[in-house]
C-alpha positions, 0 to 999 in steps of 0.5 A: 367715948370709951377712954380705952382707945388703942394707940397706933404707932409705926416703928422701924425697930422690931426689938423695941416694938415687941418689948413689953407686948402682950401679943405679937402678930407676925403677918407674911405670905405663907411661903415667906413664913415657911422660909423662916421670916418669923425668925429673921424678922423677930431676931429672938431665940423664942421666935422658933416657938412659932414654928408649929403655928407657921406649920398649922396656919393655912392662908386660904383665900383671905389669910388664916391665923394660928397661935401659941402661948409664948415661952418664958421671956416672950410675949404671952401670945404669939400669932401667925397670920399666913397671907396668900402667896398670890392674889388675882389681877383685880385684887391689890398686890398689897394683900390688904384685904387678907391682912385686914381679915387676919388683924380683925381676927387677932382682936388687938383692940384694948391690948398692948401688941406688936404687929410685924408685917412682911411686904413685897415692896416698900411702896406697900407701906401706905396700904399697911397703914390704912389696913392697920387703922381699919383694924383698930376703930376709935369710936365706942360708947361701951361701958367698962367693967368696974373690976377690970384692973388691967383696963385702968393701968395704962393706955393700950398700944399697937406698934406696927413694924413693916419688913421686907422679905429678908426680915429687914425693917423698912423706914417709916414714911413721913405720912404713915401715921398721918394717913392712919389717923385720917382713916381712924378719924373718918371712921369715927365720924361714920361710927358716931350715932346720928343723934351725936352727928348732926350736920352742925356736929360734922361742921364742928368736927371739920372746923376743929380738925383744920383749926390753926392749919396754915393756908386753909380756910373754912366756911359754910352755907347753911339753911336758906342761904343755900337757896340764895346760892341756887342749891335747891338740891341740898336744901330740899333734902334737908329742909325739914330736919331739926338741924339745917342742911349745909355745904361745908367748904374747906380750901387749901392753897399751897404757898407756891402757885398751885399746879391745878385745883382739885375738888373733892365732893362728899355725900354727907347724909348724916341719916337716911330715913328714905324721906317720904319714900320711907325705908322699910324691911329693916333697911334703915338701921346703920344708915348713919353710914350715909355720910361716909363720902363726906367723912372720907373727903374730910380725911383726905383733905387733912392728909393732903393739906398737912403734907403740903400738896402742890395743888389747890384742894377744895373739900365740899361736904354736902350735909343734910339729914333725909328726915320726915316732917311737914316740910319734907320734900315730896315726890312731884316737887320740882327743885332747881339746882346750882346748875340751873337745871330743874329736877322732878322728884320721883323718889325721895330715897334717891337723895344722895345724887341731889346733894352731890349735884349741887356740890359738883356744880358748885365745885366746877362753876364757882370753885373753878376746879380742874378735876371734880371728884365726888364720893358717896354711898350712892346705890345699893346696886353698887354692891351687886356690881363690884361687891363689898370690898370694891367701890365703883368708878365712873369717869368721863376721862379714860385717863382719870378712870385708869388712874383711880384703878391704879391708885386703888390697887396701890393703897388697898382701896380697890375700885373698878370701872362701870360704864360711862355712856350718857347716851344710854342713860339720859332717857332714864330720867326723862320728865314731862315737866322738868329737865329730868327726874331724880330716879330711873325708869328702869332699875335694871338698866345699869342702875349705878352707872345711871345714878352717876350719870344724874350727877354728871348731868349737872356739869356735862355742859362744862366737859370738866374732868370728873370722877365718881366713886360709889363706895356703898360696898366698902364704906361700912363693913362689919358694922364699922366705918372703914374710911374707904376713899381717904387713901384712894383720893390722896393717892389720886391727887398725888399722882394726877397729871394733865395727861390723865385729864386729857385722855 
């Protein structure tokens, strides 16, 4: 990994943040900039040097940049990021998407910079922290130039200061850095090439991340031990890989009696070849991102456990490599799952639902979860449903569905509901020789909803509150992991109450 990783810091003092910075970015809604936000927030004589850039910056739909060279005594480069004044009702009021677009264009990695951001509400701070973290990814194996003296001087740092419309700095929330670190950690796991991120490597990362944490314990069920626990789905998908499949189980128990148990179940396909139904036509590259769900679960768990969540939280990472070999699972194989149900395989590239089926059943039956949340890069069709910026939500409880949408808008991890109607989709999986097949007959019949239905089939008899998040669109963008779902799941758990799960 390149040792020139940019440190991300959150501060509440603009003056100290901009001191010594090579680049200063001022991000605000266009009307706030026109009203002089850059001058009041920066509070320096040279802030007026940004006036022309403010005039030139056009926010458009996704924000726009304008820049200038700083005068004597100012940072070398001054950048205005003009954000849209309004967003649509399905977008996040935090403007996180346009802020991310602007920060990406500013290319702050590897430099000493300060970013001063205007928000409408102090509650938007979490979205800012998440967005800043995504703009500064951690993983890189790029080599450094030997003659790059600047690179050798000191570590780069980006200091973020969040201000209200009046230019007054907002106090840094206690968990801002923790949330940003979790996003960068999850993104690093996703970005790591698959030869360095086998199922065993993921377990090692998880064990290192929770080492020394109080009230946390970790264990794993590996290889043939999965069969002894009845988890034929995880075992079947990963049984031919060089490194054995596994279920990594991490439990956090609060000091006081827990209000409830929430299970977070993540799809962890560390690489997806498609199995014997081999991916073709250039669709295999970047399949390292197929463990984004497990990475998000681990990141969210770390934030919740470190902030003393009053709920018992269980993270279940369903890890396997969908590889090809003599022991590959095949179409026509019948696997027996933790739920006791049997599945006739008719598509080895529909593997994510197989590992999640075991994970959600284990969460509900063995871990006694009151709410089961699963998250996965499950279907390419999810991108058709809600696009690249928004994940899909399916739930058997309207209250949980509504909560997920609200939390997504609050933290910038947008999600939108798909239809939950088991009676429409059970027939898609009809089998003559097993309880169900693993892939639908009609791919035009709400494919993403049907895929979620397959997972729910394995806990439907329990009528347990369940939420499914298909993050195929926003999990991996610009060839980088995004840690999508970390902030969303943290917010869901924090806001969850019994009323959500009853309706």
